[in-house]
C-alpha positions as CSV (number, residue, x, y, z in Angstrom):
1,M,4.9,-26.1,11.2
2,R,5.7,-27.6,7.8
3,I,4.2,-25.6,4.9
4,A,4.4,-26.6,1.3
5,T,3.3,-23.9,-1.1
6,I,2.8,-23.9,-4.9
7,S,2.1,-21.0,-7.2
8,H,3.1,-19.6,-10.6
9,S,3.7,-16.3,-8.8
10,H,6.5,-17.9,-6.7
11,V,8.8,-17.0,-9.6
12,A,8.9,-13.5,-8.2
13,P,11.4,-12.3,-5.5
14,R,8.6,-10.7,-3.5
15,Q,7.0,-14.1,-2.9
16,Q,10.3,-15.8,-2.3
17,D,11.4,-13.3,0.3
18,F,8.1,-13.6,2.2
19,F,8.3,-17.4,2.5
20,R,12.0,-17.1,3.5
21,Y,10.8,-14.8,6.3
22,I,8.3,-17.4,7.5
23,A,11.0,-20.0,7.5
24,G,13.2,-17.7,9.5
25,L,10.5,-17.7,12.2
26,G,11.2,-21.4,12.8
27,H,8.9,-23.1,10.3
28,Q,9.9,-25.5,7.5
29,V,8.9,-24.2,4.1
30,L,8.9,-26.0,0.7
31,M,8.3,-23.6,-2.1
32,L,7.5,-25.0,-5.6
33,S,7.7,-22.7,-8.5
34,P,7.8,-22.9,-12.3
35,A,11.5,-22.9,-13.4
36,V,10.6,-20.3,-16.1
37,W,7.6,-17.9,-16.3
38,G,7.7,-14.8,-18.5
39,E,10.9,-12.9,-17.9
40,Y,11.6,-14.8,-14.6
41,R,14.2,-17.7,-14.3
42,V,14.2,-19.3,-10.9
43,I,17.3,-20.6,-9.2
44,P,17.0,-23.4,-6.6
45,A,17.7,-22.5,-3.0
46,L,18.1,-24.3,0.4
47,V,18.6,-22.5,3.7
48,H,18.6,-23.9,7.2
49,Y,18.2,-21.6,10.2
50,E,19.6,-22.0,13.7
51,N,16.1,-22.0,15.2
52,G,15.1,-25.1,13.3
53,G,13.4,-23.3,10.4
54,S,14.3,-24.2,6.8
55,F,13.5,-22.9,3.4
56,E,13.7,-24.8,0.1
57,L,12.9,-23.3,-3.3
58,V,12.4,-25.9,-6.0
59,P,11.9,-24.8,-9.6
60,L,10.0,-27.3,-11.7
61,P,9.1,-27.8,-15.3
62,C,5.8,-26.2,-16.0
63,L,3.1,-27.4,-18.5
64,G,0.8,-24.7,-19.8
65,S,1.5,-21.0,-19.8
66,G,-1.7,-19.4,-18.4
67,I,-2.8,-19.0,-14.8
68,Y,-5.7,-21.4,-15.3
69,D,-4.0,-24.1,-17.3
70,Y,-0.6,-24.5,-15.8
71,Q,0.7,-27.4,-13.7
72,L,4.1,-28.1,-12.2
73,T,5.4,-31.5,-13.2
74,R,6.7,-33.8,-10.4
75,G,5.2,-31.4,-7.8
76,Y,3.4,-34.3,-5.9
77,Q,6.7,-36.2,-5.5
78,H,8.3,-33.2,-3.7
79,V,5.3,-32.6,-1.5
80,D,5.0,-36.3,-0.6
81,S,8.7,-36.3,0.5
82,F,8.2,-33.1,2.5
83,K,5.1,-34.3,4.4
84,P,3.5,-30.9,5.1
85,D,1.1,-30.0,7.8
86,W,-0.4,-27.5,5.3
87,L,-0.4,-27.4,1.5
88,Y,-0.9,-23.7,0.5
89,I,-2.0,-23.2,-3.1
90,Q,-1.7,-19.7,-4.5
91,A,-3.6,-20.4,-7.7
92,E,-7.2,-19.5,-8.7
93,P,-9.9,-22.0,-7.6
94,G,-10.8,-23.9,-10.7
95,S,-7.4,-23.7,-12.3
96,L,-5.7,-26.9,-13.3
97,Q,-3.0,-26.7,-10.6
98,A,-5.6,-26.0,-7.8
99,M,-7.9,-28.8,-9.0
100,L,-4.9,-31.3,-9.0
101,C,-4.3,-30.5,-5.3
102,Q,-7.8,-30.9,-4.0
103,D,-7.4,-34.4,-2.8
104,Y,-3.9,-34.2,-1.4
105,P,-4.1,-35.8,2.1
106,S,-3.1,-32.8,4.3
107,K,-4.7,-29.6,5.4
108,K,-5.0,-27.3,2.4
109,A,-5.4,-23.6,2.0
110,I,-6.0,-21.7,-1.2
111,F,-5.5,-18.0,-2.1
112,T,-7.7,-16.3,-4.6
113,W,-7.3,-12.9,-6.3
114,E,-10.8,-13.3,-7.9
115,N,-13.2,-10.4,-7.1
116,I,-15.2,-10.2,-10.3
117,Q,-16.6,-13.7,-11.1
118,E,-18.5,-15.9,-8.7
119,L,-16.5,-19.0,-7.7
120,V,-17.8,-22.5,-8.5
121,P,-18.4,-24.4,-5.3
122,E,-16.8,-27.5,-6.7
123,S,-13.5,-25.6,-7.2
124,L,-13.2,-25.2,-3.4
125,R,-13.9,-28.8,-2.5
126,G,-11.2,-30.3,-0.3
127,Y,-9.8,-27.0,0.9
128,D,-9.8,-26.2,4.6
129,L,-9.1,-22.5,4.3
130,G,-9.8,-19.8,1.7
131,I,-7.7,-16.6,1.7
132,G,-8.5,-13.5,-0.3
133,G,-6.6,-10.2,-0.6
134,S,-9.7,-8.0,-0.6
135,R,-13.1,-7.9,1.0
136,E,-14.8,-8.8,-2.3
137,A,-12.6,-11.8,-2.8
138,V,-13.4,-13.1,0.7
139,E,-17.1,-12.5,0.2
140,R,-17.0,-14.7,-3.0
141,L,-15.2,-17.4,-1.1
142,K,-17.9,-17.3,1.6
143,R,-20.8,-17.5,-0.9
144,S,-19.2,-20.4,-2.7
145,A,-18.2,-22.4,0.4
146,P,-20.2,-21.1,3.4
147,D,-18.7,-23.7,5.8
148,M,-15.1,-23.1,4.9
149,P,-13.1,-20.8,7.2
150,T,-11.7,-17.7,5.5
151,L,-9.0,-15.1,6.0
152,Q,-8.5,-11.7,4.5
153,C,-4.8,-10.8,4.1
154,L,-2.3,-10.0,1.4
155,Q,-0.8,-12.7,-0.7
156,V,2.6,-11.8,0.8
157,G,3.8,-9.1,3.2
158,V,5.9,-6.0,2.3
159,D,9.6,-6.4,2.9
160,T,10.1,-3.1,4.7
161,D,13.8,-3.8,5.3
162,H,14.3,-3.9,1.6
163,F,11.9,-1.0,0.9
164,Q,13.4,1.8,2.9
165,V,15.1,5.1,2.0
166,R,18.4,4.8,0.3
167,E,20.6,7.5,1.7
168,G,22.1,10.2,-0.5
169,L,19.2,10.6,-2.9
170,L,17.5,14.0,-3.1
171,R,13.9,13.3,-4.1
172,A,14.6,15.0,-7.3
173,V,11.7,13.4,-9.2
174,P,8.4,15.1,-8.3
175,V,5.9,12.6,-9.8
176,G,6.5,9.1,-11.1
177,Y,5.0,5.7,-12.0
178,A,6.4,2.2,-11.9
179,G,4.7,-1.0,-13.0
180,R,2.9,-2.4,-16.0
181,Q,2.0,0.3,-18.6
182,D,-1.5,-1.0,-18.9
183,P,-4.7,1.1,-19.2
184,A,-6.1,-0.8,-16.3
185,K,-3.3,0.6,-14.2
186,G,-4.4,4.2,-15.2
187,I,-1.2,4.9,-17.2
188,N,-3.1,6.7,-19.9
189,V,-4.9,9.0,-17.5
190,L,-1.6,9.8,-15.7
191,K,0.0,10.8,-19.0
192,A,-2.8,13.2,-19.7
193,A,-3.1,14.5,-16.2
194,W,0.6,15.0,-15.6
195,P,2.6,14.8,-18.9
196,Q,5.9,15.4,-17.1
197,A,5.6,12.4,-14.9
198,H,8.6,10.1,-14.9
199,I,7.5,6.7,-16.3
200,L,10.0,4.1,-15.1
201,P,11.0,1.5,-17.6
202,W,10.9,-2.1,-16.3
203,A,13.1,-2.3,-13.2
204,S,13.9,-5.3,-11.1
205,Y,12.4,-5.7,-7.7
206,R,15.8,-5.5,-6.2
207,N,16.5,-2.1,-7.7
208,L,13.1,-0.5,-7.0
209,P,14.0,1.1,-3.7
210,W,16.5,3.4,-5.4
211,F,13.9,4.8,-7.8
212,L,11.3,5.1,-5.0
213,S,13.9,7.0,-2.8
214,E,14.3,9.6,-5.5
215,L,10.6,10.1,-5.9
216,Q,8.3,12.6,-4.1
217,V,4.9,11.2,-5.3
218,L,4.1,7.8,-6.8
219,V,0.9,7.5,-8.8
220,A,-0.9,4.2,-8.5
221,Y,-4.2,5.0,-10.3
222,S,-5.7,1.6,-10.9
223,L,-9.0,1.5,-12.7
224,D,-11.6,-1.3,-12.5
225,T,-12.6,-2.7,-15.9
226,P,-15.2,-5.3,-16.8
227,N,-12.5,-8.0,-16.9
228,W,-10.0,-6.8,-14.2
229,K,-10.2,-5.2,-10.8
230,E,-7.4,-4.2,-8.4
231,Q,-7.2,-7.2,-6.0
232,A,-5.8,-5.5,-2.9
233,P,-3.8,-2.4,-2.0
234,N,-1.2,-2.0,-4.7
235,Y,2.1,-3.5,-3.7
236,M,4.0,-0.7,-5.5
237,A,2.1,1.9,-3.5
238,L,2.8,0.2,-0.2
239,E,6.5,-0.2,-1.0
240,A,6.7,3.4,-2.1
241,I,5.3,4.6,1.2
242,S,7.8,2.4,3.0
243,C,10.5,4.3,1.0
244,G,9.3,7.7,2.1
245,C,7.1,8.6,-0.9
246,K,3.6,10.0,-0.9
247,I,1.2,8.3,-3.2
248,V,-1.9,9.1,-5.2
249,H,-4.3,6.2,-5.8
250,S,-7.8,5.7,-7.3
251,D,-11.0,5.0,-5.4
252,T,-11.3,1.4,-6.6
253,P,-12.8,-0.6,-3.7
254,A,-9.6,-2.5,-3.0
255,M,-7.4,0.6,-3.0
256,H,-9.9,2.6,-1.0
257,E,-10.3,-0.1,1.6
258,G,-6.6,-1.0,1.8
259,L,-5.2,2.6,2.0
260,E,-7.9,4.4,4.0
261,G,-6.3,6.4,6.8
262,C,-2.8,6.2,5.4
263,P,-1.2,9.7,6.1
264,A,0.9,9.5,2.9
265,A,-2.0,8.7,0.5
266,V,-4.3,11.0,-1.5
267,E,-7.3,9.4,-3.2
268,A,-8.5,10.5,-6.6
269,A,-12.0,9.6,-8.0
270,G,-11.8,7.5,-11.1
271,A,-13.3,4.0,-10.4
272,N,-16.8,4.9,-11.7
273,R,-16.7,3.6,-15.3
274,D,-19.3,6.2,-16.3
275,L,-17.1,9.1,-15.2
276,E,-16.4,11.5,-18.0
277,P,-12.8,11.0,-19.1
278,G,-12.0,14.7,-18.8
279,L,-13.3,14.8,-15.2
280,R,-11.1,11.7,-14.4
281,I,-8.1,13.5,-15.7
282,L,-8.9,16.7,-13.7
283,N,-9.4,14.7,-10.5
284,L,-6.0,13.0,-10.9
285,T,-4.3,16.4,-11.6
286,K,-5.8,17.9,-8.5
287,A,-4.8,14.9,-6.4
288,I,-1.2,15.0,-7.6
289,Q,-1.0,18.7,-6.8
290,E,-2.4,18.0,-3.3
291,A,0.1,15.2,-2.7
292,L,3.0,17.4,-3.8
293,E,1.9,20.1,-1.3
294,R,1.0,17.8,1.6
295,K,3.3,17.7,4.6
296,V,3.8,14.1,5.7
297,D,5.9,12.5,8.4
298,P,7.5,9.7,6.3
299,E,8.4,7.7,9.4
300,A,4.8,7.7,10.6
301,A,3.6,6.7,7.1
302,R,6.2,3.9,7.0
303,L,5.1,2.7,10.4
304,W,1.5,2.6,9.1
305,V,2.6,0.2,6.4
306,I,4.7,-2.0,8.7
307,E,1.9,-2.4,11.2
308,R,-0.7,-3.4,8.6
309,Y,1.2,-4.9,5.6
310,G,4.7,-5.7,6.6
311,Q,6.0,-9.2,6.4
312,A,5.7,-9.7,10.2
313,A,2.0,-8.6,10.2
314,V,1.0,-10.7,7.2
315,A,3.0,-13.8,8.4
316,K,1.4,-13.5,11.8
317,A,-2.1,-13.4,10.4
318,L,-1.4,-16.4,8.1
319,I,0.4,-18.6,10.7
320,S,-2.1,-17.8,13.4
321,K,-5.0,-19.0,11.2
322,L,-3.1,-22.1,10.1
323,E,-2.3,-23.0,13.7
324,E,-5.9,-22.3,14.8
325,L,-7.2,-24.8,12.1
326,S,-4.6,-27.5,12.6
């Protein structure tokens, strides 16, 4: 299968590694990305595999700087030359980039993170498949385009080969946090609930397994706000479990749904916006204490992630759906 994919998020190594994985299965993948986005600078890549698969990463000039107003220049020329079976857009319905691709003459899939606002039906015109990372996102797709097939899966899978224990590290950090230091990610509650928690300064994706291999418990305490909701199980949490960590997460719908039944996960109430702040802090403190004391088989927890969210599992779900609709 020939898959062309466009997204602002393709600047990130996590996305690039996933589509390399798909190419390694024997598919031809063209990945179009902004050349520059925030702190990311994208380097072109071209890989051919012995099984006939190929992966090409093409960074392009980008007009606009927000997720709703950006567009990649000359993107159509590259897609036309590639002649895809599927054009897969990971950009919000209604965004300029997604609207520009609506009439492209191939099968088209769109991924949405949106789980707060209702989608405008016109924004999904021309798309043959809608993909969402959470149940709420998929429900919004179904309400806006009842006749369009949908799929619930992560945007990309977890690279569990990269995220595995690095030998020789001693789990010397009891409690830590990695990610954006944003109130929506619960960082302020964590600082109050566990002041001695290690807050990791920005670290590259490539270096994260070493931090996670030193950590006993990672806190991923996302909090829904009027303008933002966690869109799926937190990647950092899944990657931490794959590295042998235990995690504490909030009970936001996406986190609860995505991590329910995980042996390495402890849930702390906090999603209710009316919850008294002191009670939220107390809940998180108790959950961290429980996680530190819990006995967990790290290999069993790692297998739980691999089976549900590893690159192979997510790629299988995506490719199977594309083949079904081809």
